[in-house]
C-alpha positions as CSV (number, residue, x, y, z in Angstrom):
1,X,-70.8,-28.4,47.0
2,X,-70.2,-28.8,50.7
3,X,-70.9,-25.1,51.4
4,X,-74.4,-25.6,50.0
5,X,-75.3,-28.5,52.3
6,X,-77.1,-28.2,55.6
7,X,-75.2,-29.2,58.7
8,X,-77.4,-32.3,59.2
9,X,-77.1,-33.3,55.5
10,X,-73.3,-32.9,55.6
11,X,-73.1,-35.1,58.8
12,X,-75.3,-37.7,57.2
13,X,-73.0,-37.8,54.1
14,X,-70.0,-37.9,56.3
15,X,-71.3,-40.8,58.4
16,X,-72.2,-42.9,55.4
17,X,-70.0,-45.4,53.6
18,X,-69.6,-43.1,50.6
19,X,-65.9,-42.2,49.9
20,X,-66.6,-38.5,50.2
21,X,-66.8,-36.4,52.1
22,X,-64.2,-37.8,54.4
23,X,-61.5,-36.7,56.8
24,X,-60.1,-34.1,54.5
25,X,-63.5,-32.4,54.0
26,X,-64.2,-32.6,57.7
27,X,-60.8,-31.0,58.5
28,X,-61.4,-28.2,56.1
29,X,-64.9,-27.6,57.4
30,X,-63.5,-27.5,61.0
31,X,-61.0,-24.9,59.8
32,X,-63.7,-22.8,58.4
33,X,-65.6,-22.9,61.7
34,X,-62.5,-21.8,63.6
35,X,-62.0,-18.9,61.2
36,X,-65.7,-18.0,61.5
37,X,-65.2,-17.7,65.2
38,X,-62.2,-15.4,64.6
39,X,-64.4,-13.2,62.4
40,X,-67.0,-13.1,65.2
41,X,-64.4,-11.9,67.6
42,X,-63.4,-9.1,65.2
43,X,-67.0,-8.1,64.6
44,X,-67.4,-7.8,68.3
45,X,-64.3,-5.6,68.5
46,X,-65.0,-3.2,65.6
47,X,-66.7,0.0,66.5
48,X,-65.9,-0.2,70.2
49,X,-64.2,2.9,71.6
50,X,-62.1,0.8,73.8
51,X,-60.5,-0.8,70.8
52,X,-60.2,2.2,68.5
53,X,-56.5,1.9,68.3
54,X,-56.7,-1.5,66.6
55,X,-59.7,-0.8,64.4
56,X,-57.8,-0.6,61.1
57,X,-55.8,-3.7,61.9
58,X,-59.0,-5.6,62.8
59,X,-60.7,-4.6,59.5
60,X,-57.7,-5.9,57.5
61,X,-57.7,-9.2,59.5
62,X,-61.4,-9.6,58.9
63,X,-61.0,-9.4,55.2
64,X,-58.3,-12.0,55.3
65,X,-60.2,-14.3,57.5
66,X,-63.2,-14.1,55.2
67,X,-60.9,-15.1,52.3
68,X,-59.5,-18.0,54.3
69,X,-63.0,-19.3,55.2
70,X,-63.9,-19.2,51.6
71,X,-60.7,-21.1,50.7
72,X,-61.3,-23.7,53.4
73,X,-64.7,-24.5,51.8
74,X,-63.2,-24.6,48.3
75,X,-60.6,-27.1,49.6
76,X,-63.3,-29.2,51.2
77,X,-64.8,-29.7,47.8
78,X,-61.4,-30.0,46.1
79,X,-60.5,-32.8,48.5
80,X,-63.5,-34.8,47.4
81,X,-62.8,-34.0,43.7
82,X,-59.2,-35.3,43.8
83,X,-60.2,-38.4,45.8
84,X,-62.7,-39.7,43.3
85,X,-60.2,-40.5,40.5
86,X,-57.8,-41.9,43.1
87,X,-60.4,-44.3,44.3
88,X,-61.2,-45.3,40.7
89,X,-57.5,-45.9,40.0
90,X,-57.2,-48.6,42.7
91,X,-59.7,-50.6,40.6
92,X,-57.7,-50.5,37.4
93,X,-56.6,-53.9,36.0
94,X,-53.1,-55.0,36.8
95,X,-52.9,-58.5,35.2
96,X,-50.2,-57.7,32.7
97,X,-46.9,-55.8,33.1
98,X,-48.3,-53.1,30.8
99,X,-51.5,-52.8,32.9
100,X,-49.5,-52.7,36.1
101,X,-47.2,-50.0,34.8
102,X,-50.2,-47.9,33.7
103,X,-52.0,-48.4,37.0
104,X,-48.9,-47.4,39.0
105,X,-48.5,-44.2,36.9
106,X,-52.2,-43.2,37.3
107,X,-52.1,-43.9,41.0
108,X,-48.9,-41.9,41.5
109,X,-50.5,-38.9,39.8
110,X,-53.7,-39.0,41.9
111,X,-51.8,-39.8,45.1
112,X,-49.8,-36.7,44.7
113,X,-52.9,-34.6,44.0
114,X,-54.6,-36.1,47.0
115,X,-51.6,-35.2,49.2
116,X,-51.3,-31.6,48.0
117,X,-54.9,-30.6,48.9
118,X,-54.6,-31.5,52.7
119,X,-51.2,-29.9,52.7
120,X,-52.8,-26.7,51.5
121,X,-55.4,-27.0,54.3
122,X,-52.5,-27.3,56.7
123,X,-50.9,-24.1,55.4
124,X,-54.2,-22.2,55.6
125,X,-54.8,-23.5,59.1
126,X,-51.4,-22.3,60.3
127,X,-52.0,-18.8,58.8
128,X,-55.3,-18.6,60.6
129,X,-53.8,-19.8,63.9
130,X,-51.3,-16.9,63.7
131,X,-54.2,-14.5,63.2
132,X,-56.0,-15.9,66.2
133,X,-52.9,-15.1,68.3
134,X,-53.4,-11.4,67.4
135,X,-57.1,-11.7,68.3
136,X,-56.2,-13.3,71.6
137,X,-54.2,-10.2,72.5
138,X,-56.1,-7.4,70.8
139,X,-59.6,-8.6,70.3
140,X,-62.6,-7.9,72.6
141,X,-62.0,-9.4,76.0
142,X,-65.7,-10.4,76.1
143,X,-65.0,-12.8,73.2
144,X,-61.6,-14.2,74.2
145,X,-63.1,-17.6,75.0
146,X,-64.2,-17.8,71.3
147,X,-60.6,-17.3,70.3
148,X,-59.8,-20.4,72.3
149,X,-62.6,-22.4,70.7
150,X,-61.6,-21.1,67.2
151,X,-57.9,-22.0,67.6
152,X,-59.0,-25.5,68.8
153,X,-60.9,-26.1,65.6
154,X,-57.9,-24.9,63.6
155,X,-55.5,-27.1,65.5
156,X,-57.8,-30.1,64.6
157,X,-58.0,-29.0,61.0
158,X,-54.2,-28.9,60.9
159,X,-53.7,-32.3,62.4
160,X,-56.6,-33.9,60.5
161,X,-55.2,-32.7,57.2
162,X,-51.8,-34.1,58.2
163,X,-53.4,-37.5,58.4
164,X,-54.6,-37.2,54.9
165,X,-51.2,-36.2,53.6
166,X,-49.6,-39.2,55.4
167,X,-52.1,-41.8,54.1
168,X,-51.5,-40.8,50.5
169,X,-47.7,-40.4,50.6
170,X,-47.5,-43.8,52.3
171,X,-48.4,-45.4,49.0
172,X,-46.4,-43.2,46.6
173,X,-43.7,-44.9,44.6
174,X,-41.7,-41.7,44.3
175,X,-40.3,-41.9,47.7
176,X,-38.2,-38.7,47.5
177,X,-41.4,-36.7,46.7
178,X,-43.3,-38.5,49.5
179,X,-40.5,-37.8,52.0
180,X,-40.4,-34.1,51.1
181,X,-44.2,-33.8,51.5
182,X,-44.1,-35.7,54.8
183,X,-41.3,-33.4,56.1
184,X,-43.2,-30.2,55.1
185,X,-46.4,-31.5,56.7
186,X,-44.5,-32.4,59.9
187,X,-43.0,-28.9,60.1
188,X,-46.4,-27.3,59.6
189,X,-48.0,-29.6,62.2
190,X,-45.2,-29.0,64.7
191,X,-45.3,-25.2,64.3
192,X,-49.1,-25.2,64.3
193,X,-49.4,-27.3,67.5
194,X,-46.9,-25.2,69.3
195,X,-48.6,-22.0,68.4
196,X,-52.2,-23.1,69.0
197,X,-51.3,-24.7,72.3
198,X,-49.7,-21.4,73.4
199,X,-52.7,-19.4,72.3
200,X,-55.1,-21.8,74.1
201,X,-53.0,-21.5,77.3
202,X,-53.0,-17.7,77.0
203,X,-56.8,-17.7,76.6
204,X,-57.2,-20.0,79.6
205,X,-55.0,-17.6,81.7
206,X,-57.1,-14.7,80.6
207,X,-60.3,-16.4,81.8
208,X,-59.0,-16.9,85.3
């Protein structure tokens, strides 16, 4: 499991010619790092008299961010799990019409699965970005720069995952399903970019 690897081991695996981990796992791990920075901001806010009025809200957000971080790591492993059968499916024989039909059906099933995982990463990243907005306004001023770093990681996770949606939907035969997934991913990406850029700009302004 990716969460059990050291940083150096993960990077060695990522840099190799092995099919996994790949962009999806890297995107999910980037999201987890962004969320962890959000958790740090909250932990630096909790217990401070200056932020007593947001203590309860911060505690609730901390619980949710911990859940999101865990889910990012699960999705990093899930991305690798769904890619393995997809990679194998490309090697199926297609010499006869029957073999070709079977290969197309198998590929379609695995292409869909390989599209849904990065889409889930995108949805999670957008939720975390919205939480970072709250932290940018209510979290400890001493850690506001970490909100900016965290939201940058989440923006990258969002857009990286979109690439993985697109590369899989591109080869799907069910074009209506592919089109729907692409549209949903585009909405998530557009919303997430707008929100994260706004948060980053607010953080920059707060640092001046």
